C-alpha positions in Angstrom: 102.2 62.5 91.2 99.9 58.9 89.6 96.9 60.0 87.4 95.1 57.6 88.9 96.3 58.8 92.6 93.2 61.6 93.2 90.7 59.0 90.9 88.3 56.4 93.9 85.9 54.3 94.1 82.8 54.1 96.1 82.2 50.8 97.1 77.6 50.3 96.9 78.0 54.3 94.9 78.6 53.4 91.6 81.4 54.9 89.1 84.4 56.4 89.7 85.2 60.4 91.2 87.6 62.5 91.5 88.3 63.7 94.7 88.3 67.8 95.5 88.1 68.1 98.1 89.4 66.1 101.9 88.9 67.7 105.2 88.0 66.1 108.8 84.5 65.3 107.8 85.7 63.4 105.1 86.1 63.7 100.7 84.0 65.9 98.5 84.2 64.0 95.1 83.2 64.4 91.8 81.8 61.8 89.1 83.6 61.5 86.8 80.4 61.4 83.6 78.8 63.4 81.7 76.8 64.8 84.8 80.2 65.8 87.3 77.7 65.8 90.1 79.6 67.0 93.5 78.8 65.0 96.2 80.4 64.1 100.3 81.5 61.9 101.5 81.7 61.1 105.1 84.9 60.1 106.7 83.9 57.2 107.5 83.2 56.1 103.8 85.5 53.5 102.3 87.8 55.0 99.3 90.3 53.6 97.3 92.0 54.6 95.1 93.0 53.1 91.4 96.2 53.8 92.0 95.5 50.9 94.9 93.1 48.3 92.4 95.1 45.2 90.9 94.0 42.0 88.6 95.0 39.3 89.5 96.6 36.8 86.9 98.0 33.3 86.9 101.5 35.0 88.1 100.5 37.9 89.9 99.2 40.8 90.2 98.8 43.5 87.3 98.3 47.3 88.8 95.0 48.6 86.5 97.3 51.6 85.3 99.3 49.0 83.6 95.6 47.3 82.2 94.6 50.5 81.0 98.0 50.9 79.2 97.6 48.2 77.3 94.1 48.6 76.3 94.7 52.7 75.4 97.6 50.3 73.3 95.0 48.3 70.9 94.1 51.8 70.0 90.5 50.2 70.8 87.3 52.4 69.3 84.8 53.4 71.7 82.1 51.8 70.3 84.4 48.4 70.1 84.6 48.4 74.0 80.8 49.1 74.1 79.6 46.4 72.6 82.4 43.8 73.7 79.4 45.5 77.2 76.7 43.8 75.4 77.4 40.1 76.4 79.3 38.1 78.2 81.8 36.2 75.9 82.0 39.0 74.4 83.5 41.0 77.0 86.1 38.0 77.8 87.1 37.8 74.3 87.9 41.5 74.7 89.9 41.0 78.6 91.4 38.2 76.7 92.9 40.7 73.7 94.7 43.1 76.6 95.0 40.8 79.7 95.5 36.8 78.3 97.0 35.7 81.6 93.8 36.7 84.0 93.0 34.6 86.8 89.1 33.2 86.0 88.4 32.2 89.2 89.7 35.7 91.0 88.2 37.9 88.0 84.3 37.5 87.7 82.6 39.1 84.5 81.7 41.9 86.5 85.6 43.2 87.2 86.4 42.8 83.4 83.0 45.1 82.8 83.9 47.7 85.2 87.7 47.8 84.0 86.2 48.3 80.7 83.7 51.3 81.7 86.0 52.9 84.1 88.3 52.8 80.7 85.7 54.7 79.0 85.3 57.0 81.4 88.8 57.8 82.4 90.2 58.5 78.4 88.6 61.4 77.6 90.2 63.0 81.6 93.4 60.7 81.9 96.1 60.3 79.4 97.2 57.0 79.0 100.1 57.6 76.6 102.0 58.9 80.1 104.9 57.6 81.1 104.5 56.8 85.3 108.1 58.2 85.1 108.1 60.7 84.2 105.1 62.4 85.5 106.5 61.7 88.7 110.0 63.8 88.3 107.5 66.4 87.1 105.5 66.6 90.2 108.8 66.0 92.3 110.8 69.8 90.4 107.0 71.0 91.0 107.0 70.4 94.4 
């Protein structure tokens, strides 16, 4: 199973959340932050798993997992990322370090900041060093 399979973004509701369970009535979600607030999202709520999200580049789209792995590969301190979120020029410069060919006409500063914030939130709960083939293989062996 993909490491981002149970992690979702809910439009209009800040942050990212883990799906705890689903039912006919909707989802029970838990925020991925220090608060870890649980809440019910009705079935009509649009949710997007981070596994499905990609960033536009000049050539194609890069899955968010690959973007996170590129950030992880830079071995940046949390403070470096936090300070880059402080102003637009620093955010763009940071984004160029791991995705130099992003499509500047379709990827906005708000998107860049969201990706960096999500990375910071997820780095304590997701192993970005894991290979997708290994995680899918171990999930199929467990079935």
